VEXVEX-627451 format. One record per residue (C-alpha): residue number from 1; residue in one letter; chain; x, y, z. Coordinates in nm, 2 decimals. Each point is the difference from the previous one (the first is absolute). Last residue first. Layout:
# VEXVEX-627451
[NUM a A [X Y Z]]
...
This chain:
# VEXVEX-627451
[480 p A [-0.45 3.11 -0.84]]
[479 p A [0.09 -0.37 0.04]]
[478 v A [-0.01 -0.12 0.36]]
[477 q A [0.36 -0.04 0.11]]
[476 e A [0.19 -0.32 0.02]]
[475 l A [-0.04 -0.32 0.20]]
[474 a A [0.21 -0.25 0.20]]
[473 g A [0.13 0.23 0.27]]
[472 l A [0.23 0.30 0.00]]
[471 n A [0.04 0.18 -0.33]]
[470 s A [0.32 0.02 -0.20]]
[469 a A [0.00 -0.33 -0.20]]
[468 p A [0.29 0.01 -0.24]]
[467 q A [-0.17 0.05 -0.23]]
[466 v A [-0.32 0.20 0.02]]
[465 t A [-0.30 -0.12 -0.20]]
[464 r A [0.00 -0.34 0.17]]
[463 d A [-0.13 -0.24 -0.25]]
[462 a A [-0.35 -0.14 0.05]]
[461 r A [-0.14 -0.32 0.14]]
[460 q A [-0.33 -0.18 0.03]]
[459 r A [-0.13 -0.24 0.27]]
[458 h A [-0.26 0.26 0.13]]
[457 p A [0.06 0.26 0.06]]
[456 v A [0.33 0.11 -0.17]]
[455 y A [0.32 -0.11 0.16]]
[454 l A [0.29 0.22 -0.12]]
[453 f A [0.31 -0.10 -0.19]]
[452 r A [0.37 0.05 -0.02]]
[451 p A [0.10 -0.01 0.36]]
[450 r A [0.36 -0.13 0.04]]
[449 y A [0.03 -0.38 0.03]]
[448 d A [0.15 -0.07 -0.34]]
[447 e A [0.27 0.25 0.07]]
[446 p A [0.11 -0.18 0.31]]
[445 i A [-0.05 0.17 0.33]]
[444 a A [0.34 -0.01 0.18]]
[443 p A [0.10 0.31 -0.20]]
[442 p A [-0.21 0.21 0.24]]
[441 l A [-0.33 0.15 -0.11]]
[440 a A [0.00 0.38 -0.04]]
[439 a A [-0.22 0.18 0.26]]
[438 a A [-0.36 0.07 -0.08]]
[437 a A [-0.15 0.35 0.07]]
[436 g A [-0.12 0.09 -0.35]]
[435 i A [-0.37 -0.02 0.10]]
[434 a A [-0.04 -0.15 0.35]]
[433 p A [-0.07 0.34 0.16]]
[432 s A [-0.32 0.01 -0.20]]
[431 g A [-0.05 0.34 -0.16]]
[430 p A [-0.18 -0.13 -0.30]]
[429 v A [-0.19 -0.32 0.08]]
[428 l A [0.17 -0.34 0.05]]
[427 r A [-0.18 -0.33 -0.09]]
[426 f A [-0.15 -0.19 0.29]]
[425 d A [-0.36 -0.03 -0.13]]
[424 g A [-0.17 -0.24 0.25]]
[423 g A [-0.32 0.20 0.03]]
[422 e A [0.07 0.10 0.36]]
[421 v A [0.35 0.11 -0.08]]
[420 d A [-0.10 0.20 -0.31]]
[419 a A [0.28 0.18 -0.19]]
[418 l A [0.29 -0.05 0.25]]
[417 g A [0.19 0.30 0.13]]
[416 p A [0.21 -0.14 0.28]]
[415 r A [-0.21 0.14 0.28]]
[414 t A [0.11 0.06 0.36]]
[413 g A [0.37 0.03 -0.06]]
[412 a A [0.33 -0.17 0.03]]
[411 l A [0.29 -0.03 -0.25]]
[410 t A [0.26 -0.24 0.14]]
[409 t A [0.37 0.05 -0.08]]
[408 q A [0.08 0.07 0.37]]
[407 e A [-0.12 -0.36 0.09]]
[406 g A [0.30 -0.14 -0.19]]
[405 r A [0.07 -0.28 0.24]]
[404 i A [-0.23 -0.22 0.20]]
[403 d A [0.13 -0.28 0.23]]
[402 g A [-0.16 -0.29 0.18]]
[401 a A [-0.13 -0.06 0.35]]
[400 l A [-0.25 0.29 -0.02]]
[399 a A [-0.25 -0.03 0.29]]
[398 t A [-0.35 -0.04 -0.14]]
[397 h A [-0.20 0.22 -0.24]]
[396 s A [0.32 0.03 -0.20]]
[395 p A [0.21 0.28 -0.17]]
[394 r A [-0.30 0.23 0.04]]
[393 w A [-0.18 0.23 -0.24]]
[392 g A [-0.10 0.34 0.12]]
[391 a A [-0.03 0.16 -0.34]]
[390 n A [-0.13 -0.26 -0.24]]
[389 f A [0.28 -0.16 -0.21]]
[388 w A [0.16 0.10 -0.33]]
[387 n A [0.32 -0.19 -0.07]]
[386 t A [0.34 0.14 -0.10]]
[385 d A [0.26 -0.26 0.10]]
[384 l A [-0.05 -0.23 0.29]]
[383 e A [0.22 -0.29 0.12]]
[382 a A [-0.18 -0.24 0.22]]
[381 r A [0.14 -0.26 0.23]]
[380 g A [-0.22 -0.25 0.17]]
[379 a A [-0.21 -0.04 0.31]]
[378 g A [-0.27 0.20 0.18]]
[377 a A [-0.29 -0.01 -0.25]]
[376 l A [0.15 0.25 -0.24]]
[375 l A [-0.11 0.32 -0.18]]
[374 a A [-0.29 0.11 0.23]]
[373 l A [-0.31 0.19 -0.10]]
[372 h A [-0.27 0.07 0.26]]
[371 h A [0.19 0.32 0.11]]
[370 g A [-0.11 0.15 -0.33]]
[369 p A [-0.37 0.03 0.09]]
[368 a A [-0.21 -0.26 -0.19]]
[367 t A [-0.02 0.01 -0.39]]
[366 v A [0.34 -0.16 -0.03]]
[365 f A [0.24 0.10 -0.27]]
[364 v A [0.32 -0.16 -0.12]]
[363 l A [0.17 0.13 -0.32]]
[362 n A [0.32 -0.19 -0.08]]
[361 n A [0.32 0.14 -0.14]]
[360 r A [0.23 -0.23 0.18]]
[359 c A [-0.02 -0.27 0.27]]
[358 e A [0.31 -0.22 0.01]]
[357 v A [-0.10 -0.29 0.23]]
[356 r A [0.21 -0.22 0.22]]
[355 q A [-0.07 -0.32 0.18]]
[354 e A [0.25 -0.12 0.26]]
[353 n A [-0.17 0.20 0.27]]
[352 t A [-0.28 -0.25 0.00]]
[351 s A [-0.33 -0.05 -0.18]]
[350 l A [-0.02 0.33 -0.19]]
[349 r A [-0.35 0.13 0.03]]
[348 l A [-0.05 0.29 -0.24]]
[347 l A [-0.26 0.28 -0.04]]
[346 t A [-0.17 -0.02 0.33]]
[345 t A [-0.35 0.14 0.02]]
[344 n A [-0.18 0.09 0.32]]
[343 g A [-0.37 0.08 0.04]]
[342 p A [-0.25 0.15 -0.23]]
[341 r A [0.13 -0.22 -0.28]]
[340 y A [-0.04 0.16 -0.35]]
[339 s A [0.36 -0.07 -0.08]]
[338 v A [0.16 0.12 -0.33]]
[337 v A [0.34 -0.12 -0.13]]
[336 t A [0.14 0.13 -0.33]]
[335 n A [0.32 -0.18 -0.09]]
[334 h A [0.31 0.15 -0.16]]
[333 y A [0.24 -0.21 0.20]]
[332 f A [0.03 -0.31 0.22]]
[331 h A [0.33 -0.18 -0.06]]
[330 l A [-0.01 -0.28 0.26]]
[329 v A [0.37 -0.09 0.05]]
[328 g A [0.08 -0.37 0.02]]
[327 r A [-0.04 -0.17 0.33]]
[326 r A [-0.31 -0.20 -0.05]]
[325 y A [-0.05 -0.23 0.30]]
[324 r A [0.16 -0.35 0.01]]
[323 d A [0.23 0.06 0.30]]
[322 e A [-0.29 0.16 0.18]]
[321 r A [-0.18 -0.34 0.02]]
[320 g A [-0.31 0.13 0.18]]
[319 s A [-0.21 -0.09 -0.30]]
[318 d A [-0.13 0.34 -0.09]]
[317 g A [0.27 0.17 -0.20]]
[316 g A [0.16 0.32 -0.12]]
[315 y A [-0.22 0.28 -0.15]]
[314 h A [-0.35 0.10 0.10]]
[313 v A [-0.17 0.29 -0.19]]
[312 v A [-0.31 0.20 0.08]]
[311 q A [-0.02 -0.07 0.37]]
[310 n A [-0.32 0.09 0.20]]
[309 n A [-0.10 -0.37 0.00]]
[308 g A [-0.36 -0.09 -0.07]]
[307 r A [-0.31 0.22 0.01]]
[306 e A [0.03 0.37 0.06]]
[305 d A [-0.06 0.11 -0.36]]
[304 l A [0.12 -0.01 -0.36]]
[303 k A [0.38 0.00 0.00]]
[302 v A [0.10 0.08 -0.36]]
[301 l A [0.33 -0.07 -0.18]]
[300 v A [0.06 0.16 -0.34]]
[299 n A [0.31 -0.14 -0.15]]
[298 g A [0.29 0.15 -0.20]]
[297 y A [0.26 -0.19 0.19]]
[296 v A [0.07 -0.31 0.20]]
[295 f A [0.34 -0.16 -0.08]]
[294 t A [0.13 -0.29 0.22]]
[293 p A [0.37 -0.07 0.03]]
[292 s A [0.14 -0.35 0.01]]
[291 e A [0.17 -0.08 0.33]]
[290 a A [-0.25 -0.27 0.09]]
[289 g A [0.05 -0.17 -0.33]]
[288 r A [0.14 -0.32 0.16]]
[287 p A [-0.10 0.05 0.37]]
[286 e A [-0.25 -0.12 -0.10]]
[285 r A [-0.14 -0.28 -0.21]]
[284 g A [-0.09 -0.20 0.30]]
[283 h A [-0.36 -0.07 -0.09]]
[282 a A [-0.12 0.36 0.01]]
[281 g A [0.18 0.32 -0.10]]
[280 e A [0.02 0.29 0.25]]
[279 v A [-0.25 0.28 0.02]]
[278 l A [-0.15 0.28 -0.20]]
[277 d A [-0.35 0.08 0.12]]
[276 l A [-0.13 0.29 -0.22]]
[275 a A [-0.34 0.17 0.04]]
[274 r A [-0.03 -0.12 0.35]]
[273 n A [-0.32 -0.15 0.15]]
[272 g A [-0.15 0.06 -0.34]]
[271 g A [-0.12 0.32 -0.16]]
[270 e A [0.11 0.18 -0.31]]
[269 i A [0.29 -0.08 -0.24]]
[268 w A [0.04 0.19 -0.32]]
[267 n A [0.31 -0.12 -0.19]]
[266 y A [0.28 0.17 -0.19]]
[265 r A [0.29 -0.20 0.15]]
[264 v A [0.05 -0.31 0.22]]
[263 v A [0.33 -0.17 -0.08]]
[262 l A [0.12 -0.30 0.19]]
[261 d A [0.34 -0.17 -0.07]]
[260 t A [-0.08 -0.28 0.25]]
[259 s A [-0.35 -0.08 0.08]]
[258 r A [-0.19 -0.03 0.33]]
[257 d A [-0.30 0.22 -0.09]]
[256 k A [-0.32 0.11 0.15]]
[255 l A [-0.20 0.26 -0.21]]
[254 n A [-0.33 0.08 0.17]]
[253 n A [0.04 -0.15 0.34]]
[252 g A [-0.26 -0.23 0.17]]
[251 p A [-0.26 0.10 0.25]]
[250 c A [-0.31 -0.13 -0.19]]
[249 g A [-0.33 0.12 0.15]]
[248 d A [-0.12 0.16 -0.32]]
[247 r A [0.20 -0.13 -0.31]]
[246 l A [0.33 0.17 -0.06]]
[245 p A [0.03 0.36 -0.12]]
[244 g A [0.14 0.08 -0.35]]
[243 f A [0.34 -0.07 -0.16]]
[242 h A [0.01 0.18 -0.33]]
[241 n A [0.30 -0.10 -0.21]]
[240 f A [0.23 0.21 -0.22]]
[239 q A [0.31 -0.20 0.10]]
[238 f A [0.09 -0.29 0.22]]
[237 v A [0.34 -0.16 -0.08]]
[236 i A [0.13 -0.33 0.13]]
[235 g A [0.34 -0.17 0.03]]
[234 q A [0.04 -0.33 0.18]]
[233 s A [-0.36 -0.04 0.10]]
[232 n A [-0.19 -0.01 0.33]]
[231 t A [-0.34 0.17 -0.06]]
[230 y A [-0.32 0.05 0.20]]
[229 n A [-0.24 0.26 -0.16]]
[228 n A [-0.35 0.10 0.11]]
[227 h A [0.09 -0.18 0.33]]
[226 e A [-0.06 -0.31 0.20]]
[225 y A [0.17 -0.08 0.33]]
[224 i A [-0.15 0.26 0.23]]
[223 s A [-0.33 -0.19 0.03]]
[222 d A [-0.32 0.14 0.15]]
[221 e A [-0.19 -0.03 -0.33]]
[220 i A [0.21 -0.13 -0.28]]
[219 g A [0.16 0.22 -0.27]]
[218 n A [-0.08 0.15 -0.34]]
[217 d A [-0.20 0.30 -0.10]]
[216 y A [0.26 0.15 -0.22]]
[215 i A [0.27 -0.05 -0.27]]
[214 w A [-0.04 0.21 -0.31]]
[213 c A [0.29 -0.08 -0.24]]
[212 h A [0.20 0.23 -0.23]]
[211 e A [0.32 -0.18 0.07]]
[210 i A [0.14 -0.31 0.19]]
[209 t A [0.34 -0.10 -0.13]]
[208 v A [0.18 -0.32 0.12]]
[207 r A [0.37 -0.08 -0.05]]
[206 q A [0.01 -0.30 0.23]]
[205 s A [-0.23 -0.27 0.14]]
[204 a A [0.10 -0.29 0.22]]
[203 s A [-0.06 0.22 0.31]]
[202 a A [-0.38 -0.01 -0.04]]
[201 t A [-0.23 0.25 -0.16]]
[200 f A [-0.35 0.10 0.12]]
[199 l A [-0.24 0.24 -0.15]]
[198 g A [-0.35 0.11 0.12]]
[197 n A [0.05 -0.20 0.32]]
[196 g A [-0.31 -0.15 0.17]]
[195 c A [-0.21 0.08 -0.31]]
[194 d A [-0.27 0.25 -0.08]]
[193 h A [0.22 0.20 -0.24]]
[192 l A [0.26 0.00 -0.28]]
[191 v A [-0.05 0.23 -0.30]]
[190 c A [0.26 -0.06 -0.27]]
[189 g A [0.18 0.26 -0.22]]
[188 r A [0.33 -0.18 0.01]]
[187 i A [0.16 -0.30 0.17]]
[186 t A [0.34 -0.07 -0.15]]
[185 l A [0.22 -0.29 0.08]]
[184 d A [0.37 -0.04 -0.07]]
[183 d A [0.06 -0.32 0.19]]
[182 g A [-0.25 -0.23 0.17]]
[181 k A [-0.09 -0.18 0.32]]
[180 e A [-0.31 -0.04 0.22]]
[179 v A [-0.16 0.31 -0.14]]
[178 f A [-0.36 0.03 0.12]]
[177 i A [-0.23 0.24 -0.18]]
[176 a A [-0.35 0.07 0.14]]
[175 a A [0.15 -0.13 0.33]]
[174 a A [-0.09 -0.26 0.26]]
[173 n A [0.12 0.07 0.35]]
[172 k A [-0.32 -0.11 0.17]]
[171 a A [0.02 -0.32 -0.20]]
[170 y A [-0.27 -0.06 -0.26]]
[169 a A [-0.26 -0.27 0.06]]
[168 t A [0.00 -0.32 -0.21]]
[167 v A [-0.26 -0.18 -0.21]]
[166 g A [0.18 -0.30 -0.16]]
[165 d A [0.35 -0.09 0.09]]
[164 r A [0.14 0.08 -0.34]]
[163 g A [-0.18 0.33 0.00]]
[162 t A [-0.35 0.14 0.03]]
[161 f A [-0.01 0.34 0.17]]
[160 r A [-0.12 0.14 0.32]]
[159 y A [-0.07 0.34 0.17]]
[158 p A [-0.03 0.02 0.38]]
[157 p A [0.28 0.08 0.01]]
[156 r A [0.22 0.19 -0.25]]
[155 a A [0.06 0.03 -0.37]]
[154 s A [-0.26 0.24 -0.12]]
[153 r A [0.14 0.22 -0.29]]
[152 i A [0.20 0.04 -0.31]]
[151 e A [-0.06 0.29 -0.24]]
[150 l A [0.23 -0.06 -0.30]]
[149 n A [0.20 0.25 -0.20]]
[148 e A [0.34 -0.17 0.01]]
[147 v A [0.19 -0.32 0.08]]
[146 v A [0.35 -0.01 -0.16]]
[145 i A [0.23 -0.30 0.04]]
[144 f A [0.37 0.01 -0.08]]
[143 a A [0.09 -0.31 0.20]]
[142 p A [-0.17 -0.29 0.17]]
[141 t A [0.23 -0.21 0.21]]
[140 t A [-0.07 -0.36 -0.09]]
[139 d A [-0.24 -0.27 0.12]]
[138 e A [-0.14 -0.22 -0.28]]
[137 p A [-0.34 0.12 -0.12]]
[136 r A [-0.14 -0.17 0.19]]
[135 n A [0.16 -0.05 0.34]]
[134 a A [0.00 0.37 0.07]]
[133 g A [0.18 0.28 0.19]]
[132 g A [0.03 0.33 -0.19]]
[131 i A [-0.24 0.29 -0.05]]
[130 k A [-0.35 -0.04 0.15]]
[129 i A [-0.30 0.19 -0.12]]
[128 i A [-0.29 -0.05 0.25]]
[127 g A [0.20 -0.05 0.31]]
[126 r A [0.12 -0.19 0.31]]
[125 p A [-0.26 -0.28 0.01]]
[124 e A [0.17 -0.18 -0.29]]
[123 n A [0.33 -0.02 0.18]]
[122 w A [0.12 -0.28 -0.23]]
[121 y A [-0.06 -0.04 -0.37]]
[120 n A [-0.18 -0.23 -0.24]]
[119 l A [-0.11 0.14 -0.33]]
[118 e A [-0.16 -0.22 -0.28]]
[117 p A [-0.33 0.01 0.18]]
[116 r A [-0.03 0.38 -0.06]]
[115 t A [-0.09 0.16 0.34]]
[114 v A [-0.33 0.11 0.13]]
[113 a A [-0.12 0.31 0.19]]
[112 d A [-0.29 -0.01 0.24]]
[111 r A [0.09 0.35 0.13]]
[110 g A [0.35 0.09 -0.14]]
[109 d A [-0.14 0.26 -0.24]]
[108 v A [0.19 0.11 -0.31]]
[107 v A [-0.15 0.32 -0.13]]
[106 p A [0.07 0.13 -0.35]]
[105 l A [0.09 0.37 0.01]]
[104 r A [-0.26 0.27 -0.04]]
[103 g A [0.06 0.27 -0.26]]
[102 d A [-0.36 0.03 -0.11]]
[101 p A [0.07 -0.17 -0.33]]
[100 g A [0.15 -0.29 0.19]]
[99 a A [0.36 -0.03 0.12]]
[98 v A [0.24 -0.26 -0.13]]
[97 g A [0.18 -0.19 0.27]]
[96 r A [0.35 -0.11 -0.08]]
[95 v A [0.20 -0.31 0.09]]
[94 v A [0.34 0.04 -0.17]]
[93 i A [0.28 -0.26 -0.03]]
[92 p A [0.31 0.20 -0.08]]
[91 r A [0.18 -0.01 -0.33]]
[90 e A [0.31 0.22 -0.01]]
[89 a A [0.08 -0.04 0.37]]
[88 t A [-0.10 -0.37 -0.02]]
[87 g A [-0.31 -0.19 0.10]]
[86 r A [0.00 -0.29 0.25]]
[85 r A [-0.29 -0.21 0.12]]
[84 c A [-0.17 -0.06 0.33]]
[83 i A [-0.31 0.22 -0.01]]
[82 v A [-0.26 -0.15 0.24]]
[81 w A [-0.37 0.03 -0.02]]
[80 k A [-0.33 0.12 0.15]]
[79 s A [-0.33 0.05 -0.18]]
[78 r A [-0.33 0.16 0.06]]
[77 y A [-0.02 0.26 -0.28]]
[76 p A [-0.22 0.28 0.10]]
[75 e A [-0.33 0.05 -0.18]]
[74 e A [-0.06 0.30 -0.23]]
[73 r A [0.31 -0.06 -0.21]]
[72 a A [0.35 0.13 -0.04]]
[71 h A [0.24 -0.17 -0.23]]
[70 i A [0.29 -0.22 0.12]]
[69 l A [0.29 0.01 -0.25]]
[68 v A [0.27 -0.27 0.05]]
[67 t A [0.32 0.07 -0.17]]
[66 d A [0.28 -0.24 -0.10]]
[65 g A [0.35 0.15 -0.06]]
[64 p A [0.18 -0.27 0.18]]
[63 e A [-0.21 -0.32 0.02]]
[62 l A [-0.32 -0.09 0.18]]
[61 s A [-0.05 -0.37 0.04]]
[60 e A [-0.15 -0.05 0.35]]
[59 w A [-0.22 0.31 -0.03]]
[58 p A [-0.19 -0.16 -0.28]]
[57 v A [-0.29 0.26 0.02]]
[56 e A [-0.33 -0.17 0.05]]
[55 e A [0.00 0.08 0.37]]
[54 i A [-0.04 0.37 -0.09]]
[53 e A [-0.35 -0.06 -0.15]]
[52 a A [-0.16 0.05 -0.34]]
[51 l A [0.29 -0.07 -0.22]]
[50 a A [-0.03 0.07 -0.38]]
[49 h A [-0.13 0.34 0.05]]
[48 g A [-0.35 0.15 -0.03]]
[47 p A [-0.03 0.06 0.38]]
[46 g A [0.32 -0.06 0.18]]
[45 v A [0.35 -0.15 -0.03]]
[44 e A [0.26 0.07 -0.27]]
[43 y A [0.31 -0.21 -0.03]]
[42 v A [0.29 0.15 -0.20]]
[41 r A [0.29 -0.23 -0.11]]
[40 a A [0.36 0.08 -0.06]]
[39 m A [0.21 -0.23 -0.22]]
[38 g A [0.29 -0.18 0.17]]
[37 t A [-0.13 -0.34 -0.13]]
[36 g A [0.00 -0.15 0.35]]
[35 p A [-0.37 0.02 0.05]]
[34 s A [-0.18 -0.03 -0.33]]
[33 g A [0.00 0.29 -0.25]]
[32 l A [-0.15 0.32 -0.11]]
[31 n A [-0.31 -0.02 0.22]]
[30 v A [-0.20 0.32 -0.02]]
[29 a A [-0.32 0.01 0.21]]
[28 v A [-0.26 0.22 -0.17]]
[27 g A [-0.10 0.36 0.04]]
[26 a A [0.07 0.11 -0.36]]
[25 l A [0.24 0.27 0.12]]
[24 v A [0.19 -0.26 0.20]]
[23 g A [0.03 -0.23 -0.29]]
[22 l A [0.11 0.27 -0.23]]
[21 l A [0.27 0.10 0.24]]
[20 v A [0.12 -0.36 0.05]]
[19 t A [0.02 -0.05 -0.37]]
[18 r A [0.19 0.33 -0.05]]
[17 g A [0.25 -0.10 0.27]]
[16 v A [0.06 -0.34 -0.15]]
[15 a A [0.05 0.16 -0.34]]
[14 s A [0.26 0.23 0.15]]
[13 r A [-0.04 0.38 0.03]]
[12 s A [-0.08 0.00 0.37]]
[11 g A [-0.05 0.35 0.14]]
[10 r A [-0.30 -0.08 0.21]]
[9 v A [-0.02 -0.37 0.10]]
[8 g A [0.00 0.00 0.38]]
[7 d A [-0.16 0.34 0.03]]
[6 l A [-0.29 -0.08 -0.24]]
[5 i A [-0.24 -0.09 0.28]]
[4 s A [0.03 0.36 0.10]]
[3 h A [0.09 0.06 0.36]]
[2 t A [-0.23 0.13 0.27]]
[1 m A [0.10 0.23 0.29]]
């Protein structure tokens, strides 16, 4: 998903807005004032523009409303930098990639990357683009930052960069984008790959939105501690993203999250040890927030093969400190789950019997015989309402220590009526038992969290044609 370079100025009728617009159209850097004047500036980087390299951008002095446009070129940019400035809700600081004529995004490569000398920040080995945590510019909590339409890659051993300590190796847990702290952050339309973690956010971040991104091919060989996504924010939304498989030999999870107020909706998530690993917050932030509900809906979740864990979703905790585990309800509804594993598949692992899931209007299909599908991994409390499961599904592949209610509402069969399972087209075909079968969502689901959109492969969205959503699963019927 690419955004026009005019997005930030379209609609402006002021003289300032017209000047910025003319400057962007002319392909030059527009500087309408010095830092502190309150006048927005546009910095353009790339062939034929005022700035040749990313490290020429004065990152240390960006002001609200400033925009950095990074244009695609044949060679990748080999720069790394920190954003430690504050925008506002009306005037965010925007870092935007501008695609080339062929639609390719500008590439920022961490291998042999350099940093602008005017910047000095800690945790350099942890990422290519870092948000928050600096000596120069003066440390603050960045706010209202948008990073969009960049391909960011290759922050992991054995790759190196040149920083304040000279040539330095990346940490194993380095990320394409590393958020140390920040408020009201948006990461949109980016491609994050070939890193230890694709995206990492720490607990001093809040109100984060990740949308329309492609995050894949991350991880460290033989290590369970690095993932495509590893986040720990106070309020985070994932929507319209494509999470692909990790790097070969990397046993990490796909989307691992420790955040409060977590929403995962309208994503396509395939591969990984688990598709979703939703556990307690790190660094002692829990149990505050442990009671907050988690909303997972409108997603396509795909287990690819026999490698890795047989569980699709893990909810609760992994530290052994059960008093800190998530205890809010996991609302899991209108998801399409497909497993190609020839052996067992477990939909949900709830860490203890204190964890509870409300599982509604999902379509869960395994290509193996139906008895290979289990709902729980022994523990936990599940409340079911109108899901489609393979006939022969089991409550658990091990002894059930938890509790399952609402089993009588389940629709079971041998085929759910998907367009092309082998080809990855999971839309419904005429006659599918999932069409029109959904139960009404309970009042506990806020209006803003009721399905309104569909994920469109890949990283696009469409409006649901039927409101309220009446079909099971995340997708609708193949058009006639």
